[in-house]
C-alpha positions as CSV (number, residue, x, y, z in Angstrom):
1,M,-18.0,-13.8,9.1
2,T,-14.6,-14.9,8.0
3,L,-12.5,-14.7,4.9
4,P,-13.1,-17.6,2.5
5,I,-9.5,-18.9,3.1
6,D,-8.0,-21.0,5.9
7,K,-7.2,-19.5,9.3
8,G,-3.6,-18.7,9.9
9,T,-0.8,-16.4,8.7
10,W,-0.5,-15.6,5.0
11,T,2.6,-13.8,3.5
12,T,3.4,-11.9,0.3
13,D,4.2,-13.7,-2.9
14,N,6.5,-10.9,-4.0
15,A,6.6,-12.1,-7.6
16,H,2.9,-11.6,-7.9
17,T,2.3,-8.5,-5.8
18,V,2.2,-4.9,-6.7
19,V,2.3,-2.1,-4.2
20,G,1.7,1.0,-6.3
21,F,0.6,4.6,-6.3
22,T,-0.7,7.2,-8.7
23,A,-0.1,11.0,-8.5
24,R,-1.1,13.7,-10.9
25,H,1.6,15.7,-12.6
26,L,0.7,19.3,-13.6
27,G,-2.9,18.6,-12.4
28,F,-3.8,16.3,-15.3
29,T,-1.3,13.6,-16.2
30,K,-1.2,10.4,-14.1
31,V,2.2,9.2,-13.0
32,H,2.3,5.6,-11.7
33,G,4.9,4.2,-9.4
34,R,5.5,1.1,-7.4
35,F,7.6,-0.2,-4.5
36,T,9.5,-3.5,-5.3
37,D,10.5,-4.3,-1.7
38,H,7.6,-5.1,0.6
39,D,6.4,-7.5,3.2
40,I,2.7,-8.0,3.8
41,K,1.2,-10.3,6.3
42,V,-2.5,-11.2,6.8
43,N,-3.5,-13.1,9.9
44,V,-6.9,-14.7,9.2
45,G,-8.9,-15.3,12.4
46,D,-12.1,-17.1,13.2
47,T,-14.0,-14.0,11.9
48,L,-13.3,-11.1,9.6
49,E,-13.1,-8.9,12.7
50,D,-10.5,-11.2,14.3
51,S,-8.2,-10.9,11.3
52,S,-5.4,-8.4,10.8
53,V,-3.1,-7.0,8.2
54,S,0.4,-5.6,8.5
55,A,2.7,-4.2,5.9
56,S,6.3,-2.9,5.7
57,I,7.3,-1.1,2.4
58,N,10.8,-0.1,1.6
59,L,10.3,3.4,0.2
60,L,13.8,3.4,-1.3
61,S,12.6,0.6,-3.7
62,V,10.4,3.1,-5.5
63,E,10.2,2.8,-9.3
64,T,8.4,5.1,-11.7
65,G,10.2,4.4,-14.9
66,N,12.3,7.6,-14.6
67,A,15.6,7.4,-12.7
68,D,15.7,11.2,-12.0
69,R,12.2,11.2,-10.5
70,D,13.0,8.0,-8.5
71,G,16.0,9.7,-7.1
72,H,14.0,12.8,-6.1
73,L,11.3,10.6,-4.5
74,K,13.9,8.8,-2.4
75,S,15.2,12.2,-1.1
76,A,14.1,14.1,2.0
77,D,11.7,16.1,-0.2
78,F,9.4,13.1,-0.4
79,F,10.2,9.8,1.3
80,G,12.6,11.1,3.9
81,G,15.8,9.7,2.5
82,S,17.7,7.4,4.8
83,D,16.1,8.8,7.9
84,N,12.7,7.1,7.4
85,P,13.2,4.4,4.7
86,T,10.1,2.4,5.4
87,M,6.3,2.9,5.3
88,E,4.4,0.8,7.8
89,F,0.7,-0.1,8.0
90,V,-0.9,-1.9,10.9
91,S,-4.6,-2.6,10.8
92,T,-6.8,-1.7,13.7
93,S,-10.1,-3.2,12.4
94,I,-11.5,-5.0,9.5
95,K,-15.2,-4.7,8.7
96,G,-17.6,-5.6,6.0
97,S,-18.3,-8.8,4.1
98,P,-15.7,-11.5,3.2
99,E,-15.8,-10.4,-0.4
100,D,-15.7,-6.6,0.0
101,F,-14.5,-5.1,3.2
102,T,-12.7,-2.1,4.7
103,I,-9.3,-2.3,6.4
104,V,-8.8,0.5,8.9
105,G,-5.4,1.0,10.2
106,D,-2.4,3.2,11.1
107,L,-0.1,4.3,8.2
108,T,3.3,5.6,9.1
109,I,5.3,7.6,6.6
110,N,8.3,9.8,7.5
111,G,7.8,9.0,11.2
112,K,4.3,10.3,11.3
113,T,1.3,7.9,11.9
114,L,-2.2,8.6,10.8
115,P,-5.4,6.5,10.3
116,V,-6.3,5.3,6.8
117,E,-9.1,3.3,5.4
118,F,-8.5,0.9,2.5
119,A,-11.4,-0.5,0.5
120,A,-10.5,-4.1,-0.1
121,A,-11.8,-7.2,-1.9
122,F,-11.0,-10.9,-2.0
123,E,-10.1,-11.9,-5.5
124,G,-10.0,-15.7,-5.1
125,A,-7.8,-18.6,-4.0
126,N,-6.2,-21.6,-5.7
127,E,-3.7,-24.4,-5.1
128,F,-0.5,-23.9,-7.0
129,M,2.8,-25.7,-6.7
130,E,1.7,-27.5,-3.5
131,A,0.7,-24.3,-1.7
132,T,-2.5,-22.3,-1.3
133,H,-2.4,-18.9,-2.9
134,A,-5.0,-16.1,-2.2
135,A,-5.4,-12.8,-3.9
136,F,-6.6,-9.5,-2.5
137,E,-6.8,-5.9,-3.8
138,A,-7.0,-2.8,-1.6
139,S,-7.0,0.9,-2.4
140,A,-7.0,4.2,-0.6
141,E,-6.6,7.9,-1.4
142,I,-4.3,9.9,0.9
143,N,-3.2,13.5,1.1
144,R,0.6,13.4,1.2
145,T,0.8,16.7,3.0
146,D,-0.8,15.0,6.0
147,W,2.5,13.1,6.4
148,D,4.5,16.3,5.9
149,I,5.5,15.4,2.3
150,T,5.0,19.0,1.1
151,W,7.6,19.5,-1.7
152,N,6.0,21.1,-4.7
153,M,6.8,23.5,-7.5
154,P,4.4,25.9,-9.2
155,V,4.1,25.4,-12.9
156,G,2.0,28.2,-14.3
157,E,-1.3,28.1,-12.4
158,K,-0.8,24.4,-11.5
159,L,1.5,22.5,-9.1
160,A,4.0,20.0,-10.3
161,V,2.7,17.2,-8.0
162,S,-0.8,16.5,-6.7
163,E,-1.4,16.4,-3.0
164,K,-3.8,13.5,-3.3
165,I,-2.2,10.2,-4.0
166,K,-4.0,7.0,-4.8
167,V,-2.4,3.9,-3.2
168,R,-3.2,0.5,-4.6
169,L,-2.2,-3.0,-3.5
170,D,-2.7,-6.1,-5.7
171,T,-1.4,-8.8,-3.6
172,E,-1.0,-12.5,-3.8
173,L,-0.5,-14.3,-0.5
174,V,0.7,-17.8,0.3
175,K,-0.3,-19.6,3.5
176,A,2.7,-19.8,5.7
């Protein structure tokens, strides 16, 4: 089975793509953030299994709506500062149906690479301004401590920042 879009390379339409995350603060409040500088490529093959995904995210482009928090996230406590400014994802397999599938791949943060599975879905395609656009969503839950992002602070009986982070991509791609 293949994706219901043309074979070839598809690239990010940055104006219509959100690479975001959600963490819990104090164990109950959700804090949302996003990365504004990213490059996602999808290579659609003859079949779903022949297709691949790669992404490069500039971690220093993080935005959470709070300048102090953004500065802390950009530091070595979280995203490694200037030593490891990008997060990389390279798929190793794609399986499922063309509408709902799983993207398995290697996620590298702070120089450490681990496997991650993203639940993904095709959201549709359309012609716009003389180009074909396609939309996908993907999500995964990771434990940030697996990538040695361990900073935390006790606040009463809770911790300031959850270890589990939900990652979400809502991406619009354009056929290259």
